[in-house]
Backbone as ProteinMPNN parsed JSONL, in Angstrom:
{"seq_chain_A": "XXXXXXXXXXXXXXXXXXXXXXXXXXXXXXXXXXXXXXXXXXXXXXXXXXXXXXXXXXXXXXXXXXXXXXXXXX", "coords_chain_A": {"N_chain_A": [[-51.632, -50.67, 30.287], [-49.015, -48.921, 31.828], [-46.186, -47.293, 30.311], [-42.896, -48.301, 30.953], [-39.746, -47.135, 31.854], [-36.343, -47.789, 31.377], [-33.243, -47.549, 33.237], [-30.941, -44.95, 32.461], [-27.901, -45.287, 30.572], [-24.857, -45.466, 32.416], [-22.906, -42.596, 33.087], [-20.624, -42.395, 34.428], [-17.203, -41.868, 35.282], [-14.419, -43.988, 34.503], [-12.544, -45.885, 36.949], [-9.48, -44.644, 38.337], [-6.187, -45.677, 37.413], [-4.056, -45.484, 39.126], [-3.202, -45.768, 42.609], [-5.242, -44.359, 45.256], [-3.803, -43.181, 47.275], [-1.617, -41.927, 46.232], [-0.842, -38.686, 45.432], [-2.256, -36.66, 42.818], [-1.363, -34.222, 42.046], [1.019, -31.588, 41.827], [3.064, -30.6, 44.442], [4.74, -28.541, 46.836], [7.081, -29.79, 48.929], [8.764, -28.784, 50.836], [10.099, -25.877, 52.526], [11.141, -22.983, 50.701], [14.624, -22.283, 50.075], [16.521, -19.964, 52.066], [18.222, -18.288, 50.643], [17.017, -18.244, 48.129], [14.599, -16.963, 48.703], [15.528, -14.43, 49.453], [16.607, -13.569, 47.059], [14.425, -13.42, 45.349], [12.737, -11.57, 46.469], [10.099, -9.196, 46.77], [9.927, -5.661, 46.082], [9.542, -3.183, 48.698], [6.392, -1.497, 49.314], [5.852, 1.704, 47.858], [5.707, 5.01, 49.286], [2.699, 6.905, 49.259], [2.24, 9.689, 47.109], [1.217, 13.148, 47.56], [-0.498, 13.736, 45.427], [-1.645, 11.327, 44.85], [-3.305, 10.687, 46.918], [-6.694, 10.394, 48.044], [-9.187, 12.961, 47.754], [-10.855, 14.249, 50.448], [-13.588, 15.629, 52.011], [-15.379, 16.674, 54.712], [-12.213, 16.45, 56.436], [-12.306, 14.786, 58.681], [-14.99, 13.006, 60.21], [-17.504, 13.879, 62.354], [-20.327, 13.295, 64.272], [-23.102, 15.567, 64.632], [-23.306, 17.486, 67.628], [-25.452, 16.395, 70.156], [-28.296, 17.637, 71.85], [-28.454, 17.418, 75.273], [-30.903, 15.65, 76.99], [-32.981, 15.446, 79.831], [-33.502, 12.41, 81.653], [-36.581, 10.685, 81.663], [-38.381, 9.924, 84.424], [-40.656, 7.636, 85.749]], "CA_chain_A": [[-50.428, -50.832, 31.073], [-48.152, -47.766, 31.581], [-44.848, -47.582, 29.782], [-41.824, -48.225, 31.946], [-38.478, -46.75, 31.255], [-35.169, -48.331, 32.055], [-32.248, -46.57, 33.655], [-30.036, -44.503, 31.412], [-26.552, -45.832, 30.755], [-24.053, -44.695, 33.357], [-21.911, -41.697, 32.51], [-19.555, -42.283, 35.418], [-15.852, -42.041, 34.757], [-13.789, -45.218, 34.998], [-11.638, -45.697, 38.079], [-8.094, -44.347, 37.99], [-5.313, -46.834, 37.515], [-3.117, -45.306, 40.23], [-3.887, -45.824, 43.907], [-5.716, -43.074, 45.756], [-2.853, -42.614, 48.219], [-0.632, -41.14, 45.499], [-1.499, -37.453, 44.971], [-2.127, -36.42, 41.385], [-1.018, -32.821, 41.849], [2.378, -31.273, 42.258], [3.088, -29.733, 45.607], [6.063, -28.284, 47.375], [7.175, -30.531, 50.173], [9.614, -28.109, 51.807], [10.15, -24.421, 52.452], [12.259, -22.575, 49.843], [15.85, -21.878, 50.747], [16.576, -18.553, 52.427], [18.876, -17.548, 49.559], [16.033, -18.052, 47.061], [13.637, -15.948, 49.137], [16.175, -13.124, 49.409], [16.833, -13.202, 45.668], [13.14, -13.195, 44.693], [11.883, -10.734, 47.31], [9.498, -8.06, 46.077], [10.299, -4.405, 46.732], [8.508, -2.683, 49.61], [5.513, -0.536, 48.647], [6.273, 3.093, 47.959], [4.776, 5.874, 50.011], [1.883, 7.647, 48.291], [2.49, 11.12, 46.983], [-0.031, 13.879, 47.82], [-1.409, 13.698, 44.282], [-2.3, 10.018, 44.796], [-4.244, 10.541, 48.022], [-8.036, 10.853, 47.682], [-9.647, 14.209, 48.353], [-11.973, 13.98, 51.35], [-14.044, 16.846, 52.687], [-14.365, 17.139, 55.648], [-11.127, 15.5, 56.665], [-12.815, 13.811, 59.641], [-16.438, 13.098, 60.388], [-18.011, 13.792, 63.718], [-21.759, 13.589, 64.25], [-23.412, 16.818, 65.332], [-23.514, 17.326, 69.066], [-26.871, 16.326, 70.484], [-28.672, 18.343, 73.078], [-28.731, 16.458, 76.335], [-32.251, 15.75, 77.55], [-33.049, 14.7, 81.088], [-34.226, 11.15, 81.589], [-37.929, 10.739, 82.231], [-38.626, 8.913, 85.447], [-42.09, 7.512, 86.007]], "C_chain_A": [[-49.513, -49.644, 30.777], [-46.783, -48.203, 31.069], [-43.826, -47.442, 30.906], [-40.521, -47.924, 31.222], [-37.347, -47.351, 32.073], [-34.217, -47.216, 32.457], [-31.361, -46.201, 32.479], [-28.658, -45.121, 31.632], [-25.718, -44.899, 31.635], [-23.046, -43.825, 32.618], [-20.751, -41.502, 33.474], [-18.205, -42.527, 34.758], [-15.275, -43.351, 35.278], [-12.817, -44.895, 36.132], [-10.218, -45.437, 37.584], [-7.241, -45.593, 38.19], [-4.328, -46.71, 38.674], [-3.874, -45.372, 41.551], [-4.244, -44.429, 44.392], [-4.723, -42.422, 46.713], [-1.805, -41.749, 47.533], [-1.319, -39.872, 45.018], [-1.271, -37.246, 43.479], [-1.881, -34.945, 41.103], [0.407, -32.612, 42.356], [2.304, -30.329, 43.445], [4.516, -29.601, 46.103], [6.139, -28.915, 48.747], [8.032, -29.834, 51.219], [9.572, -26.606, 51.574], [11.306, -24.034, 51.533], [13.47, -22.152, 50.669], [15.841, -20.38, 51.013], [17.212, -17.734, 51.31], [17.901, -17.301, 48.411], [15.041, -16.965, 47.442], [14.251, -14.562, 49.092], [16.354, -12.655, 47.973], [15.518, -12.803, 44.994], [12.205, -12.303, 45.505], [11.335, -9.568, 46.503], [9.877, -6.776, 46.8], [9.19, -3.941, 47.676], [7.627, -1.665, 48.896], [6.016, 0.884, 48.864], [5.26, 3.91, 48.731], [3.974, 6.689, 49.003], [2.264, 9.125, 48.271], [1.178, 11.851, 47.228], [-1.002, 13.849, 46.642], [-2.156, 12.371, 44.193], [-3.334, 9.837, 45.899], [-5.624, 11.045, 47.615], [-8.39, 12.148, 48.403], [-10.885, 13.903, 49.181], [-12.323, 15.275, 52.057], [-15.276, 16.491, 53.49], [-13.339, 16.05, 55.917], [-11.543, 14.424, 57.666], [-14.312, 14.021, 59.791], [-16.754, 12.952, 61.862], [-19.498, 14.107, 63.661], [-22.035, 14.891, 64.996], [-23.7, 16.544, 66.808], [-25.007, 17.331, 69.356], [-27.126, 17.076, 71.785], [-29.04, 17.304, 74.122], [-30.129, 16.695, 76.873], [-32.288, 14.952, 78.838], [-33.854, 13.412, 80.891], [-35.588, 11.307, 82.24], [-38.08, 9.591, 83.222], [-40.12, 8.836, 85.695], [-42.351, 6.781, 87.293]], "O_chain_A": [[-49.244, -49.364, 29.609], [-46.301, -49.301, 31.347], [-43.924, -46.525, 31.721], [-40.262, -48.413, 30.122], [-37.404, -47.408, 33.301], [-34.387, -46.067, 32.049], [-31.068, -47.028, 31.616], [-28.295, -45.441, 32.764], [-25.877, -43.679, 31.584], [-22.418, -44.258, 31.652], [-19.985, -40.547, 33.346], [-18.09, -43.294, 33.802], [-15.61, -43.778, 36.383], [-12.335, -43.769, 36.25], [-9.81, -45.949, 36.542], [-7.54, -46.445, 39.026], [-3.816, -47.719, 39.157], [-5.064, -45.062, 41.599], [-3.627, -43.442, 43.99], [-4.801, -41.215, 46.939], [-1.167, -40.922, 48.184], [-2.289, -39.957, 44.265], [-0.223, -37.61, 42.944], [-2.173, -34.476, 40.003], [0.913, -33.359, 43.194], [1.544, -29.361, 43.427], [5.376, -30.436, 45.824], [5.339, -28.599, 49.628], [8.033, -30.246, 52.379], [9.072, -26.133, 50.553], [12.353, -24.682, 51.568], [13.342, -21.719, 51.815], [15.224, -19.616, 50.271], [16.789, -16.607, 51.053], [17.955, -16.245, 47.782], [14.677, -16.135, 46.608], [13.57, -13.603, 48.729], [16.261, -11.458, 47.701], [15.518, -11.917, 44.139], [11.001, -12.284, 45.252], [12.029, -9.016, 45.65], [10.123, -6.796, 48.006], [8.023, -4.274, 47.47], [8.086, -1.026, 47.949], [6.54, 1.216, 49.927], [4.088, 3.542, 48.817], [4.523, 7.12, 47.99], [2.571, 9.717, 49.306], [0.115, 11.24, 47.116], [-2.214, 13.93, 46.845], [-3.19, 12.291, 43.531], [-4.158, 8.926, 45.826], [-5.715, 12.042, 46.9], [-7.944, 12.391, 49.524], [-11.858, 13.355, 48.664], [-11.458, 15.936, 52.63], [-16.217, 15.994, 52.871], [-13.581, 14.872, 55.653], [-11.166, 13.263, 57.51], [-14.825, 15.107, 59.522], [-16.315, 12.009, 62.52], [-19.888, 15.102, 63.051], [-21.281, 15.268, 65.893], [-24.259, 15.509, 67.172], [-25.739, 18.183, 68.853], [-26.283, 17.132, 72.679], [-29.852, 16.414, 73.867], [-30.494, 17.83, 77.178], [-31.681, 13.884, 78.921], [-34.765, 13.35, 80.066], [-35.724, 11.989, 83.256], [-37.917, 8.424, 82.866], [-40.78, 9.866, 85.837], [-43.507, 6.585, 87.668]]}, "name": "protein", "num_of_chains": 1, "seq": "XXXXXXXXXXXXXXXXXXXXXXXXXXXXXXXXXXXXXXXXXXXXXXXXXXXXXXXXXXXXXXXXXXXXXXXXXX"}
């Protein structure tokens, strides 16, 4: 007779005591006041100086011009 194994004990977590309709994370329910946004605004990005720009050679890329060939009609 083959050996039979029983199910392992459950490792499931117990149910929460609070109802599921109550969120368990903090969230902002409204938009911040305009005065707060003006006070905490970040500065605009600065313009890059020529030393910060990458060196690229050639400045633009254009594929070489192809020789036009007539279409073959059969």
